[in-house]
N, C-alpha and C positions, 0 to 999 in steps of 0.2 A: 487969699479962697480957700475955703475947705471943700474937700471931697468927700461925699458921703457913701459909702459901698453899702451896698443891701446886701445883707446875708439872711436867707432863708434859714429858719429854726431849722437845729439840727435832724427832727426826726422827718421831715419833706424833703431834706437831701437824702435821706436813708431810703425813702419812697422812691425818688426818682432812679436811684441807683439800685435797686432789686427791680424797679418795674423795668430798666435797661436789659438785665441779665436775665430775667424771666423770658423777656422775647426774645435774647443768642441762643438761649437753652432750646425754646420750641423751636426756633429754625434749626437748630443741630439736630435736633432729637427728629424732627421731618428728614431732614437730609439724612439720616442714620434710616428711618425708616424705607427712602424713597433707594434706598442701596440694596437695603437688605433686601425688599419687594425684588427689584430687579436681578438680584443673586438669585433668590428665588426660583423666578422664570427664567433664569438661564440653566439651573438645575431641572429644573419639570419638563423644559426643552430638550435637553441633553440629556435626561435619566436614564434612554437604552446604553446608549454607548458607556455613560459613565457608572451606570450597571455593571456592563462586561467588563467594563477597565478594571471598575470594586471586585470583582468576583476571579481575575484574572489576577490581581496583586494579594489579593490576600487567599488562594490558593497558592500559589507563590510562597507567601510568607510562610504557611503552615506547612507547606513542603522543607523548606529551609532548617524552621523548628524542627520536625519529625526527624529532618536526616544528621542534624546537630546533634539531638538527642539519644538517636540510633548507634553515633559513632562516639557516644561516650559509653555504652553497654556491652559487655563481652560477647561479642560474636559468635552464631551457634548454638546458644544456650537452650533459647525457645526452634522449634521448629520454623519454618517459613511457613505460613498458609495459606493455600493456593483455590478458586473455586475453579469452573470452568465460564469463560465468555460465550459469544457467538461461534457458532461451529457451522462450516456451510455445508449443506448434507451431498455438495457434490464429491467431498472427500468416502463418503458411503461408510463414516465411524459415525459409532453410536456413541451415548456420554459413558455406558459400562464397559464398552473396548477402550476409549480413549483411558480412562480412568484405571484401568489395569494397566496400560502404558506407562503413564504415569508414576502408578506404583512402585513398577520395573525401573524405571529411572531415577527414583529417590532411593533403592535399595543401593544402586548403584555408588552413590556417594553414602546414604547411612550404613550401610554394611562394616565398611574399613575404619569409619569413623565411632561406630559402636551405639549411636544413637541417631532418633531419629531428625533427620535435618530439615526435611519437608512432610507435610501433614494438609488431609484434605478437610474442608470447611465452607459450606455452604455460603459464607459471605467472606473467603477468603480473600487477602487483600492481593495476589500474584494472582491478574487473570488467564487464564490460558484459552488463546484466541485460535481459527481454524480459518483463515482466509484464502480462498480458492482466486487466483488469478494463472495471467501465464504460463507462470511455472510447474503450477499442477497438470493445467493444460497439457502443456508438451509431455508432461511424464504418460498421461494418460492416453494420448494419440498413440504413444508410441507401442504403450502396451495391445491397443486393438492391432497395430500391424507387428504384434508378436516378439516386439522389441524389449529386452527386459536389461538396464544397463546398470554394470557394478563399475566401481571407482579403482577403472584397472585400464593397461595400454591394450588388452585384448577386445574389451567393451570400445574403447576410441577406437578402432582399425576398423570393427565389426558396423560400426555405425559410421561409420566414414563412407564407408564400401556403400552401405544401405541408403545414404545421402546422394553419394553419388548416381546411384541407379535412379533413384527417384529424381532426380536433376535431369538427368535424360531422359527420362519421360514427359516432365515439367516442359522443358525446351520443344522438343517434337510435337506434344500436344498443345503446345503455347505457336509454334510455325503453322502450324494445321488449322487451329481458329482464328489466328491472322489471314490465313490463303481464303478461307472459307468467309472470314466476314466482307475482306475486299470485294469477291465473289459477289455475293450480295447487294454490294452496296452498287456495284454496276449494273448487275440486272436489273436493282430496283427502278434506280436512276432513268436506264431504256423502257420498264415497264411504264412507268409515271410520266413519261415522255409521252408516249404513245397513248396511253389515256385522257391526257389534256390535248393531243393533236385531233381525234376522234371527237372530243367532248365540243368544242370549237367549229367540227363542222356538223354538230347537229345530231352525232350518234352515229356509231359502228354497224357496220353490216354484221350481219348473224354470224357469218362464218370468224368477220374479225372478233367477235363478241366471245365467240369460243375460246377462241385461242387466248384472248386477252386472259379468261379466267381459268384457264388450265394454267398458264406463265404465274396466275396471281396464287395459284393452290401451290404452284411449285416454290414459290418465294415463300411462303408460308410454311411447307416441310422443313425448307431449309433454314429457315428461325428456330423452328423445334430443335434438329438440328444444331444450330449456331449455342441457343441453350445448354442442351446436354454435355453438348462438348466445352462451355465455358464453366458449368458444374464439375466435371471431372476434373481443368487447371484449376480451380480455386481448392477443389481437394487437395490435389497433388502441392501447392501452396501451402497449404496450410500443415500437412505433413513434413514439408519441406523445412519448413519455418521452425516446427517441433523438432524436427531431429538438430536443426541450427545450435536452437537454444541448450540443448543439453551438449552436444558437443562443444559447445564455447564452456560448459559447465567442466567437462572431462578436463579442457585445455588448461581451465584455473587448475582443478585437484592435481592434474599429474605432471604440473610445472612443463608446458609444451610448447617449445620453439614455432607456431604458427601460428599463421594468420586465425582470427577469429571470424566466424561466422557471421554474414549479416541475413535477415528478415529479405525475402525477395522482394526486391522495390525498395527496401528504406535500409537501416541499420535500424538494429535494434535498441542499441543505447540502455538496456536494461544489464544490471547484474543479476545472479541466481544465488541470491542468499534462500537457505532451504527454511531457515526461520530466525529472529532476532529475538533479543531481550530488550525493552525499554522498560525505562525508569522515569518518572518526573514528576511535576505536581498531578497527571493527571490520573496518577497510578502506576502500580509495576503491571508487566504483560509480559508474556510469554507467546508469542504471535509465528504461528508453522503455515508455511507457504505451499513445501512440496514433500514427499514421502515416497518412494516407490513399494515399499514395505513395512511391515510392524517392526521388526528388529531394526531399520535405519528411523521410524519414526522413535522410537525408544533412546537409542541415541542421540539423535536430534532434541529430543527432551530433555536428557541427561546433561546434553552440552549447554543449555540454554538458562538449564536452573544452576550448572558450574558458575554464569555471567551473574545469576540472583544471587549466588553466595558472595558474591564480590571478585571472583577468582578472572586472572585475563586469560586472552590468550597465550597458546604455546606454538611452538615452530616445528614440534618434534610428531614426524608421522605417527597415528598410532593413541597417539594422545586423547580422552575426551576431550579436552581443552584445544587442542588443535584446532589452528585456525582457519583450516581450510573443512576440517568438519566432517571427515569422509563417510562417515557412518555405519564402521565395521565392528570395530572395537566397544565391546561392552563391559570393560574393566577399568578400574582405574590405573593408570600406570606409573612409574615409581615420581614423576613429574607431577602427574596430576594430584597424588598423594602428599606430597611435599609441598604443593600449592597451598592444600588443606588444611595442613597441620598449621603451616602460618597463618592461614584467614583465623583458622578457629585455636590457635593458641596451644596448639597440643603440643607439649616438648617430648 
């Protein structure tokens, strides 16, 4: 017995094979389109956070590239260009005055070097900001009290005596306020009880009505007295806290072995930095927080300019780069000059 196996012509086999392959390719292509559409939908839905992340990543990548490029160039060959950022008007310093102080601070570094290390430009990369907060507010409050503070033991002792006197006034006023408030609450409770009693009886006789009105007027007068005394206590608290903030600054500057002062009712938990230099993907900036005179502002700017040059803190009192930045010396010391020579590759 013979079996016959039917074999279709080659052309038909080829057509069947191609047809099967076309279907598989089409299915794969459709799968690809679905995945692509889903991916596009996810990207569109999360476009804002993804955009934020991309900007963050691009900024840091650019910062890293620029930092690497800067490290390959010879330092101090070109001046660092600075421009003015936000300046709080409560400092009462206009652009001209700030630029004058910046020019003087620049000369502190540039004259010994013999070449301009900083220069002003409207679009300069180094932004100079002046941010008004609790630090300058404390200094301004003390000025109104006629207290000008220097970084010395005499100023600390004088301010501590002033603080102790303010604290005595505050404690006395606070005790008076508590007593007056408690007395008011008792009288108010008795008055309201009487009014409620007569209301339940349908009204008070004329004599009682007149007496209750006199009590009401007396209570209103006592409220005004409490409000005035409360405002006085609040003013004393503000002055006490201002003195405490500056005393803490002096304790650190003078390296005194005494307890730090707390805000009335709460611990400050705040460090007293007069200014700071920052550098990052957001740019470079010198931010001023507090100064009591133009000379101190110049010294502060010179100190932060030193950081902009890449210099670190020193531990010698009087150095421009002294880590506590006492704000008195306006000339480079031997330590400052030695650090500058190393940074700028001066032989």
